[in-house]
C-alpha positions in Angstrom: 52.4 5.0 -3.0 51.2 6.3 0.4 48.7 9.1 0.4 48.0 11.6 3.2 44.8 9.6 4.1 46.9 6.4 4.6 48.9 8.1 7.3 47.0 10.9 8.9 43.8 10.2 10.8 43.0 13.6 12.3 40.1 15.1 10.3 41.3 18.7 10.9 44.7 17.9 9.3 43.0 16.3 6.3 40.8 19.4 5.9 43.8 21.7 6.1 45.6 19.5 3.6 42.8 19.9 1.1 42.6 23.6 1.7 46.4 24.0 1.1 45.9 22.7 -2.4 48.6 20.0 -2.0 48.0 16.9 -4.0 50.6 14.2 -3.1 53.1 13.8 -0.4 56.6 14.8 -1.3 59.2 11.9 -1.4 60.7 12.9 2.0 57.2 13.0 3.6 56.4 9.6 2.2 59.6 8.1 3.6 59.7 9.9 7.0 56.0 10.1 8.1 55.6 6.3 8.7 58.8 6.2 10.7 57.8 9.1 13.0 54.3 7.7 13.4 55.9 4.4 14.4 57.8 6.2 17.2 61.3 5.8 15.7 64.1 8.3 16.2 65.0 9.7 12.8 68.0 11.5 11.2 66.8 13.0 7.9 68.9 14.7 5.2 66.8 16.3 2.5 67.6 19.3 0.3 65.9 22.7 0.9 62.4 23.0 -0.5 61.5 19.3 -0.3 58.8 19.5 2.5 60.9 18.6 5.6 59.0 20.8 8.0 55.7 19.3 7.2 57.2 15.8 7.4 57.7 16.2 11.1 54.9 18.7 11.9 52.0 16.5 10.7 52.7 13.5 13.0 53.6 15.8 15.9 50.4 17.8 15.6 48.3 14.6 15.3 50.0 13.1 18.3 49.2 16.0 20.7 46.6 15.3 23.4 44.8 18.7 23.8 43.4 17.7 27.2 46.9 17.6 28.7 47.8 21.2 29.3 51.6 20.8 29.1 54.4 21.0 26.6 54.4 17.7 24.6 56.7 18.5 21.8 59.7 20.8 21.5 61.2 22.0 18.2 64.7 23.6 18.3 65.9 25.9 15.4 69.1 27.9 14.9 67.6 31.3 14.0 64.7 33.6 15.0 63.4 33.6 11.5 63.2 29.9 11.3 61.5 29.6 14.7 58.8 32.1 13.6 58.4 30.3 10.3 57.8 27.0 12.0 55.4 28.6 14.4 53.4 30.0 11.5 53.3 26.6 9.9 52.0 25.0 13.2 49.3 27.6 13.5 48.2 26.9 9.9 48.1 23.1 10.2 46.6 23.1 13.7 43.6 25.2 12.6 40.3 23.6 13.5 41.8 21.8 16.6 42.6 22.7 20.2 46.3 22.2 19.7 48.3 25.3 20.9 51.9 26.4 20.3 54.2 29.3 21.2 57.6 30.6 19.9 60.5 31.6 22.2 63.5 33.5 20.8 66.5 35.2 22.3 66.4 38.9 22.4 62.6 39.0 22.9 61.1 40.4 26.2 61.3 37.5 28.6 58.4 38.7 30.7 56.1 38.4 27.7 57.5 35.0 26.9 56.8 33.8 30.5 53.2 35.0 30.0 53.0 32.8 26.9 54.2 29.8 28.9 51.5 30.3 31.5 49.0 29.4 28.8 50.7 25.9 28.7 51.3 25.5 24.9 51.3 21.9 23.6 54.1 22.6 21.1 57.1 24.8 22.0 59.4 26.2 19.2 62.5 28.1 20.1 66.2 28.9 19.9 68.5 26.8 22.3 69.6 29.7 24.5 66.1 31.0 25.3 64.7 27.5 25.9 67.5 26.7 28.3 66.9 30.0 30.1 63.2 29.1 30.5 64.1 25.6 31.7 66.6 27.0 34.3 63.8 29.4 35.6 61.7 26.2 35.9 59.0 27.7 33.7 59.4 25.3 30.8 58.8 21.8 32.2 60.2 19.0 30.1 58.9 15.9 31.9 55.9 15.4 29.6 57.7 16.2 26.3 57.4 13.1 24.1 59.1 14.5 20.9 62.1 16.7 20.3 62.9 18.0 16.8 66.3 19.6 16.0 65.8 21.5 12.7 68.9 22.5 10.6 70.7 19.8 12.7 74.1 20.2 11.0 74.2 23.9 12.2 73.0 23.0 15.7 75.8 20.5 16.4 78.5 23.0 15.8 80.7 23.6 18.9 78.5 26.6 19.8 75.2 24.8 20.1 76.1 21.1 20.7 76.1 21.2 24.5 72.9 23.2 24.5 71.1 20.7 22.2 72.4 17.8 24.5 71.2 19.6 27.6 67.7 20.1 26.2 67.4 16.5 24.9 68.7 15.0 28.2 66.2 17.0 30.2 63.4 14.8 28.9 62.4 11.3 29.9 64.2 8.3 28.3 61.1 7.3 26.3 61.2 10.5 24.2 61.4 10.5 20.4 64.2 12.6 18.8 64.1 13.8 15.2 67.0 15.4 13.5 66.3 17.2 10.2 68.8 19.0 7.9 69.5 19.9 4.3 73.0 18.5 4.6 74.7 16.0 6.9 78.4 15.5 7.6 80.4 12.8 9.3 80.3 14.9 12.5 76.5 15.1 12.4 76.2 11.4 12.1 78.6 10.9 15.0 76.5 13.2 17.2 73.4 11.3 16.2 75.0 8.1 17.3 75.7 9.7 20.7 72.3 11.2 21.3 69.8 8.9 19.7 68.7 5.4 20.5 67.8 2.9 17.7 67.5 5.5 14.9 66.8 5.4 11.2 68.8 7.5 8.7 66.9 8.8 5.7 68.8 10.5 2.9 67.0 12.1 0.0 68.9 12.9 -3.2 68.8 16.4 -4.5 66.5 16.7 -7.4 68.7 18.7 -9.8 67.0 17.2 -12.9 63.9 19.3 -12.4 63.0 20.2 -16.0 61.6 23.5 -14.9 64.9 24.8 -13.5 67.7 26.0 -15.8 71.3 25.7 -14.6 73.4 28.3 -16.5 76.7 30.1 -16.2 77.9 33.5 -17.3 81.6 34.1 -17.9 82.7 37.3 -16.3 86.1 38.6 -15.1 86.2 38.9 -11.3 86.3 42.7 -11.5 83.2 42.7 -13.7 81.0 40.6 -11.5 79.3 43.5 -9.7 78.5 45.1 -13.1 77.0 41.7 -14.2 74.9 41.6 -11.1 73.7 45.2 -11.7 72.5 44.1 -15.2 70.7 41.1 -13.8 68.9 43.3 -11.3 67.0 45.0 -14.1 65.6 41.8 -15.6 61.8 41.9 -15.8 60.1 40.5 -12.6 63.3 39.1 -11.2 63.3 38.0 -7.5 66.8 36.7 -6.9 68.7 35.4 -4.0 72.4 36.3 -4.5 74.9 34.1 -2.6 78.4 35.3 -1.4 81.1 33.2 0.3 82.5 36.2 2.3 80.9 39.1 4.1 83.5 41.6 2.9 82.6 40.8 -0.8 79.0 41.1 0.0 79.5 44.5 1.7 81.5 45.7 -1.3 78.8 44.6 -3.8 76.1 46.2 -1.6 78.0 49.6 -1.5 78.7 49.7 -5.3 75.3 48.5 -6.4 73.5 51.0 -4.1 75.8 53.8 -5.4 74.6 52.9 -8.9 71.0 53.1 -7.8 70.2 49.3 -7.6 67.3 48.5 -5.3 68.4 45.6 -3.0 68.3 44.2 0.5 71.0 42.4 2.5 70.7 39.5 4.9 74.0 39.0 6.8 74.8 37.2 10.0 75.4 40.3 12.1 72.3 42.2 11.0 70.1 43.3 13.8 66.8 41.5 14.3 64.7 44.4 13.1 66.9 44.9 10.0 66.7 41.3 9.1 62.9 41.3 9.4 62.6 44.5 7.3 65.0 43.1 4.6 63.1 39.8 4.4 59.7 41.5 4.3 60.7 43.9 1.5 62.2 41.0 -0.5 59.2 38.7 0.1 56.8 41.4 -1.0 58.7 41.9 -4.3 59.7 45.5 -3.4 63.4 44.8 -4.3 64.8 42.5 -7.0 67.8 41.3 -5.1 68.5 39.8 -1.6 72.3 39.6 -1.0 73.1 36.9 1.5 75.5 34.2 2.8 74.8 30.5 3.3 74.7 30.9 7.1 72.4 33.9 7.1 70.0 32.3 4.7 69.8 28.9 6.4 66.3 27.5 6.9 64.5 30.5 5.4 61.5 29.7 3.4 61.0 32.4 0.7 58.5 31.6 -2.0 58.5 32.6 -5.6 62.3 33.0 -5.9 62.8 33.3 -9.7 66.6 33.1 -9.7 69.4 31.9 -7.5 72.7 33.7 -8.4 76.0 32.3 -7.3 78.1 35.5 -7.1 80.9 33.5 -5.5 81.2 30.0 -6.9 80.1 27.3 -4.4 82.9 25.6 -2.5 81.4 22.1 -3.0 78.5 20.2 -4.5 76.4 20.3 -1.3 76.6 24.1 -1.2 75.5 24.3 -4.8 72.6 21.9 -4.2 71.6 23.8 -1.0 71.6 27.2 -2.6 70.1 26.2 -5.9 67.1 24.4 -4.2 65.7 27.8 -3.3 64.2 28.3 -6.7 61.9 26.1 -8.7 60.1 24.9 -5.5 56.9 23.0 -5.5 56.7 22.8 -9.3 57.5 26.4 -10.1 60.0 27.5 -12.8 63.4 28.8 -11.8 66.9 29.8 -13.0 70.2 29.2 -11.3 73.0 31.5 -12.6 76.6 31.1 -11.7 78.9 34.1 -12.4 82.1 32.3 -13.3 85.5 33.9 -13.7 88.4 32.2 -15.6 89.8 31.1 -12.3 86.5 29.4 -11.4 86.0 27.6 -14.8 87.8 24.4 -13.5 85.5 24.3 -10.5 82.4 24.6 -12.8 83.6 21.6 -14.9 84.3 19.5 -11.8 80.9 20.3 -10.4 79.2 19.5 -13.7 80.9 16.0 -13.6 80.1 15.3 -10.0 76.5 16.3 -10.3 76.1 14.9 -13.8 74.6 18.3 -14.6 75.1 20.0 -17.9 75.5 23.8 -17.5 74.4 26.1 -20.4 76.6 29.1 -21.2 74.8 32.4 -21.6 75.6 36.0 -21.9 73.7 39.0 -20.4 72.4 41.1 -23.2 69.5 43.6 -23.5 67.7 42.7 -20.3 67.9 39.0 -20.9 70.1 36.0 -21.3 71.3 35.1 -24.8 73.4 32.4 -26.4 77.1 33.4 -26.5 78.6 34.4 -29.8 80.9 31.7 -31.0 
C-alpha cells in the first residue's frame, strides 16, 4: 500500500499532512496520485466524500515552480461555493511554501479580480464564464499552464458549459495535462473525455455503502404526511441534516409549511442569490439550524462536515443519485444515518434500489424524538 511519503516529496506538504491528522491515503488518492505524478490525463469517478479534491491538489501543488511568476495550473468548477472551497484547500495545503493561488467567480467585482491577477498567482481556480472573460481581456495568460482540472466534470459538460470548457482547455499548449473529476460519470461524459483528452486513464471507484458506521433506514409515510414527518425529525437531538428534494416546487412548499410551524431551517436552491446561499450555508455549517433543504444540483460539490443525517424527502430517481446524496454523511470515519421517507407508491423503488445496491434497508418509525422499530 502506498503512503503519502512514497508519492509526495515536498516537505511542506508532508508537514501539512501530519498537521491535518490524516493517517492513510484514501483509495481514490492511492489510485490517482501516481497517474497524475506520471503526467497522465485522468478521468476519475469517485463518490462524494472520498478525498477527490486532495487527490489532484497534492500533485498540482508539488509540481508548481514558485520562481515562475505565472499561472501554471487552472482548476474549473461549476459553482462559486465549490471554487471558494477549493481555494481554501489550496491555501491550507500550500502553507509553508511560496505557492500562491487566487479564485475568480462570476458576479464578483472584475476590477478587484484583475488586481488579484496582477500578483501572478501560480494556481487559478474559477467558474468558466469568469475565466473566459479574463482570457478575452488578455489578463489571464494560458501559455504556461501545465495542468487543467475540471471538477464536477459531469455537470461541466452539459450543453451550457461544454463549449466553455473546450475553449479553456484548447487555449493551453498541447503538452498540457487534463484531469476530469466527478462523483458520477455517464456515457456522455466519457464521449467528451474521448474528444478532449489524449491517452487518458479512467479510474472508477465504487461507492462504499457498506460503511458499518452508516445506517440506511426508511420510514413509511403517506405523501401528504411527509412534511409532518420532516418536522418531527427536525427536533431530534443534535441533528444536522441535509434534506433532498427532486423538485423546487416541493421544496418551496415544505419550506413554507415548516417555517409556519416554527421549524428552524435554511434552503439552498439553484436560483438563490449569492449572499443568500452563503448565509444559508454558514448558518447550517455552524449548527444554528437543524435542516438544510436542497436539490441535487444546488448541493453539488459542497463539502459540509459533520452532517449527521441525509434525508431523502423525495425518493432518488436512480442508484447513482442515492449514492451521491447518501455519501454526504458518515464521512472520514464518522457515524451517519440515511433516512428515506417512503410512500406506498415509492415502496417498489425502494425494493429495486435495495436489490441493485445489495443494501438491506431497516424499517423504522418516528416516535418520541427518535427512531423506533415498527410495531408488527
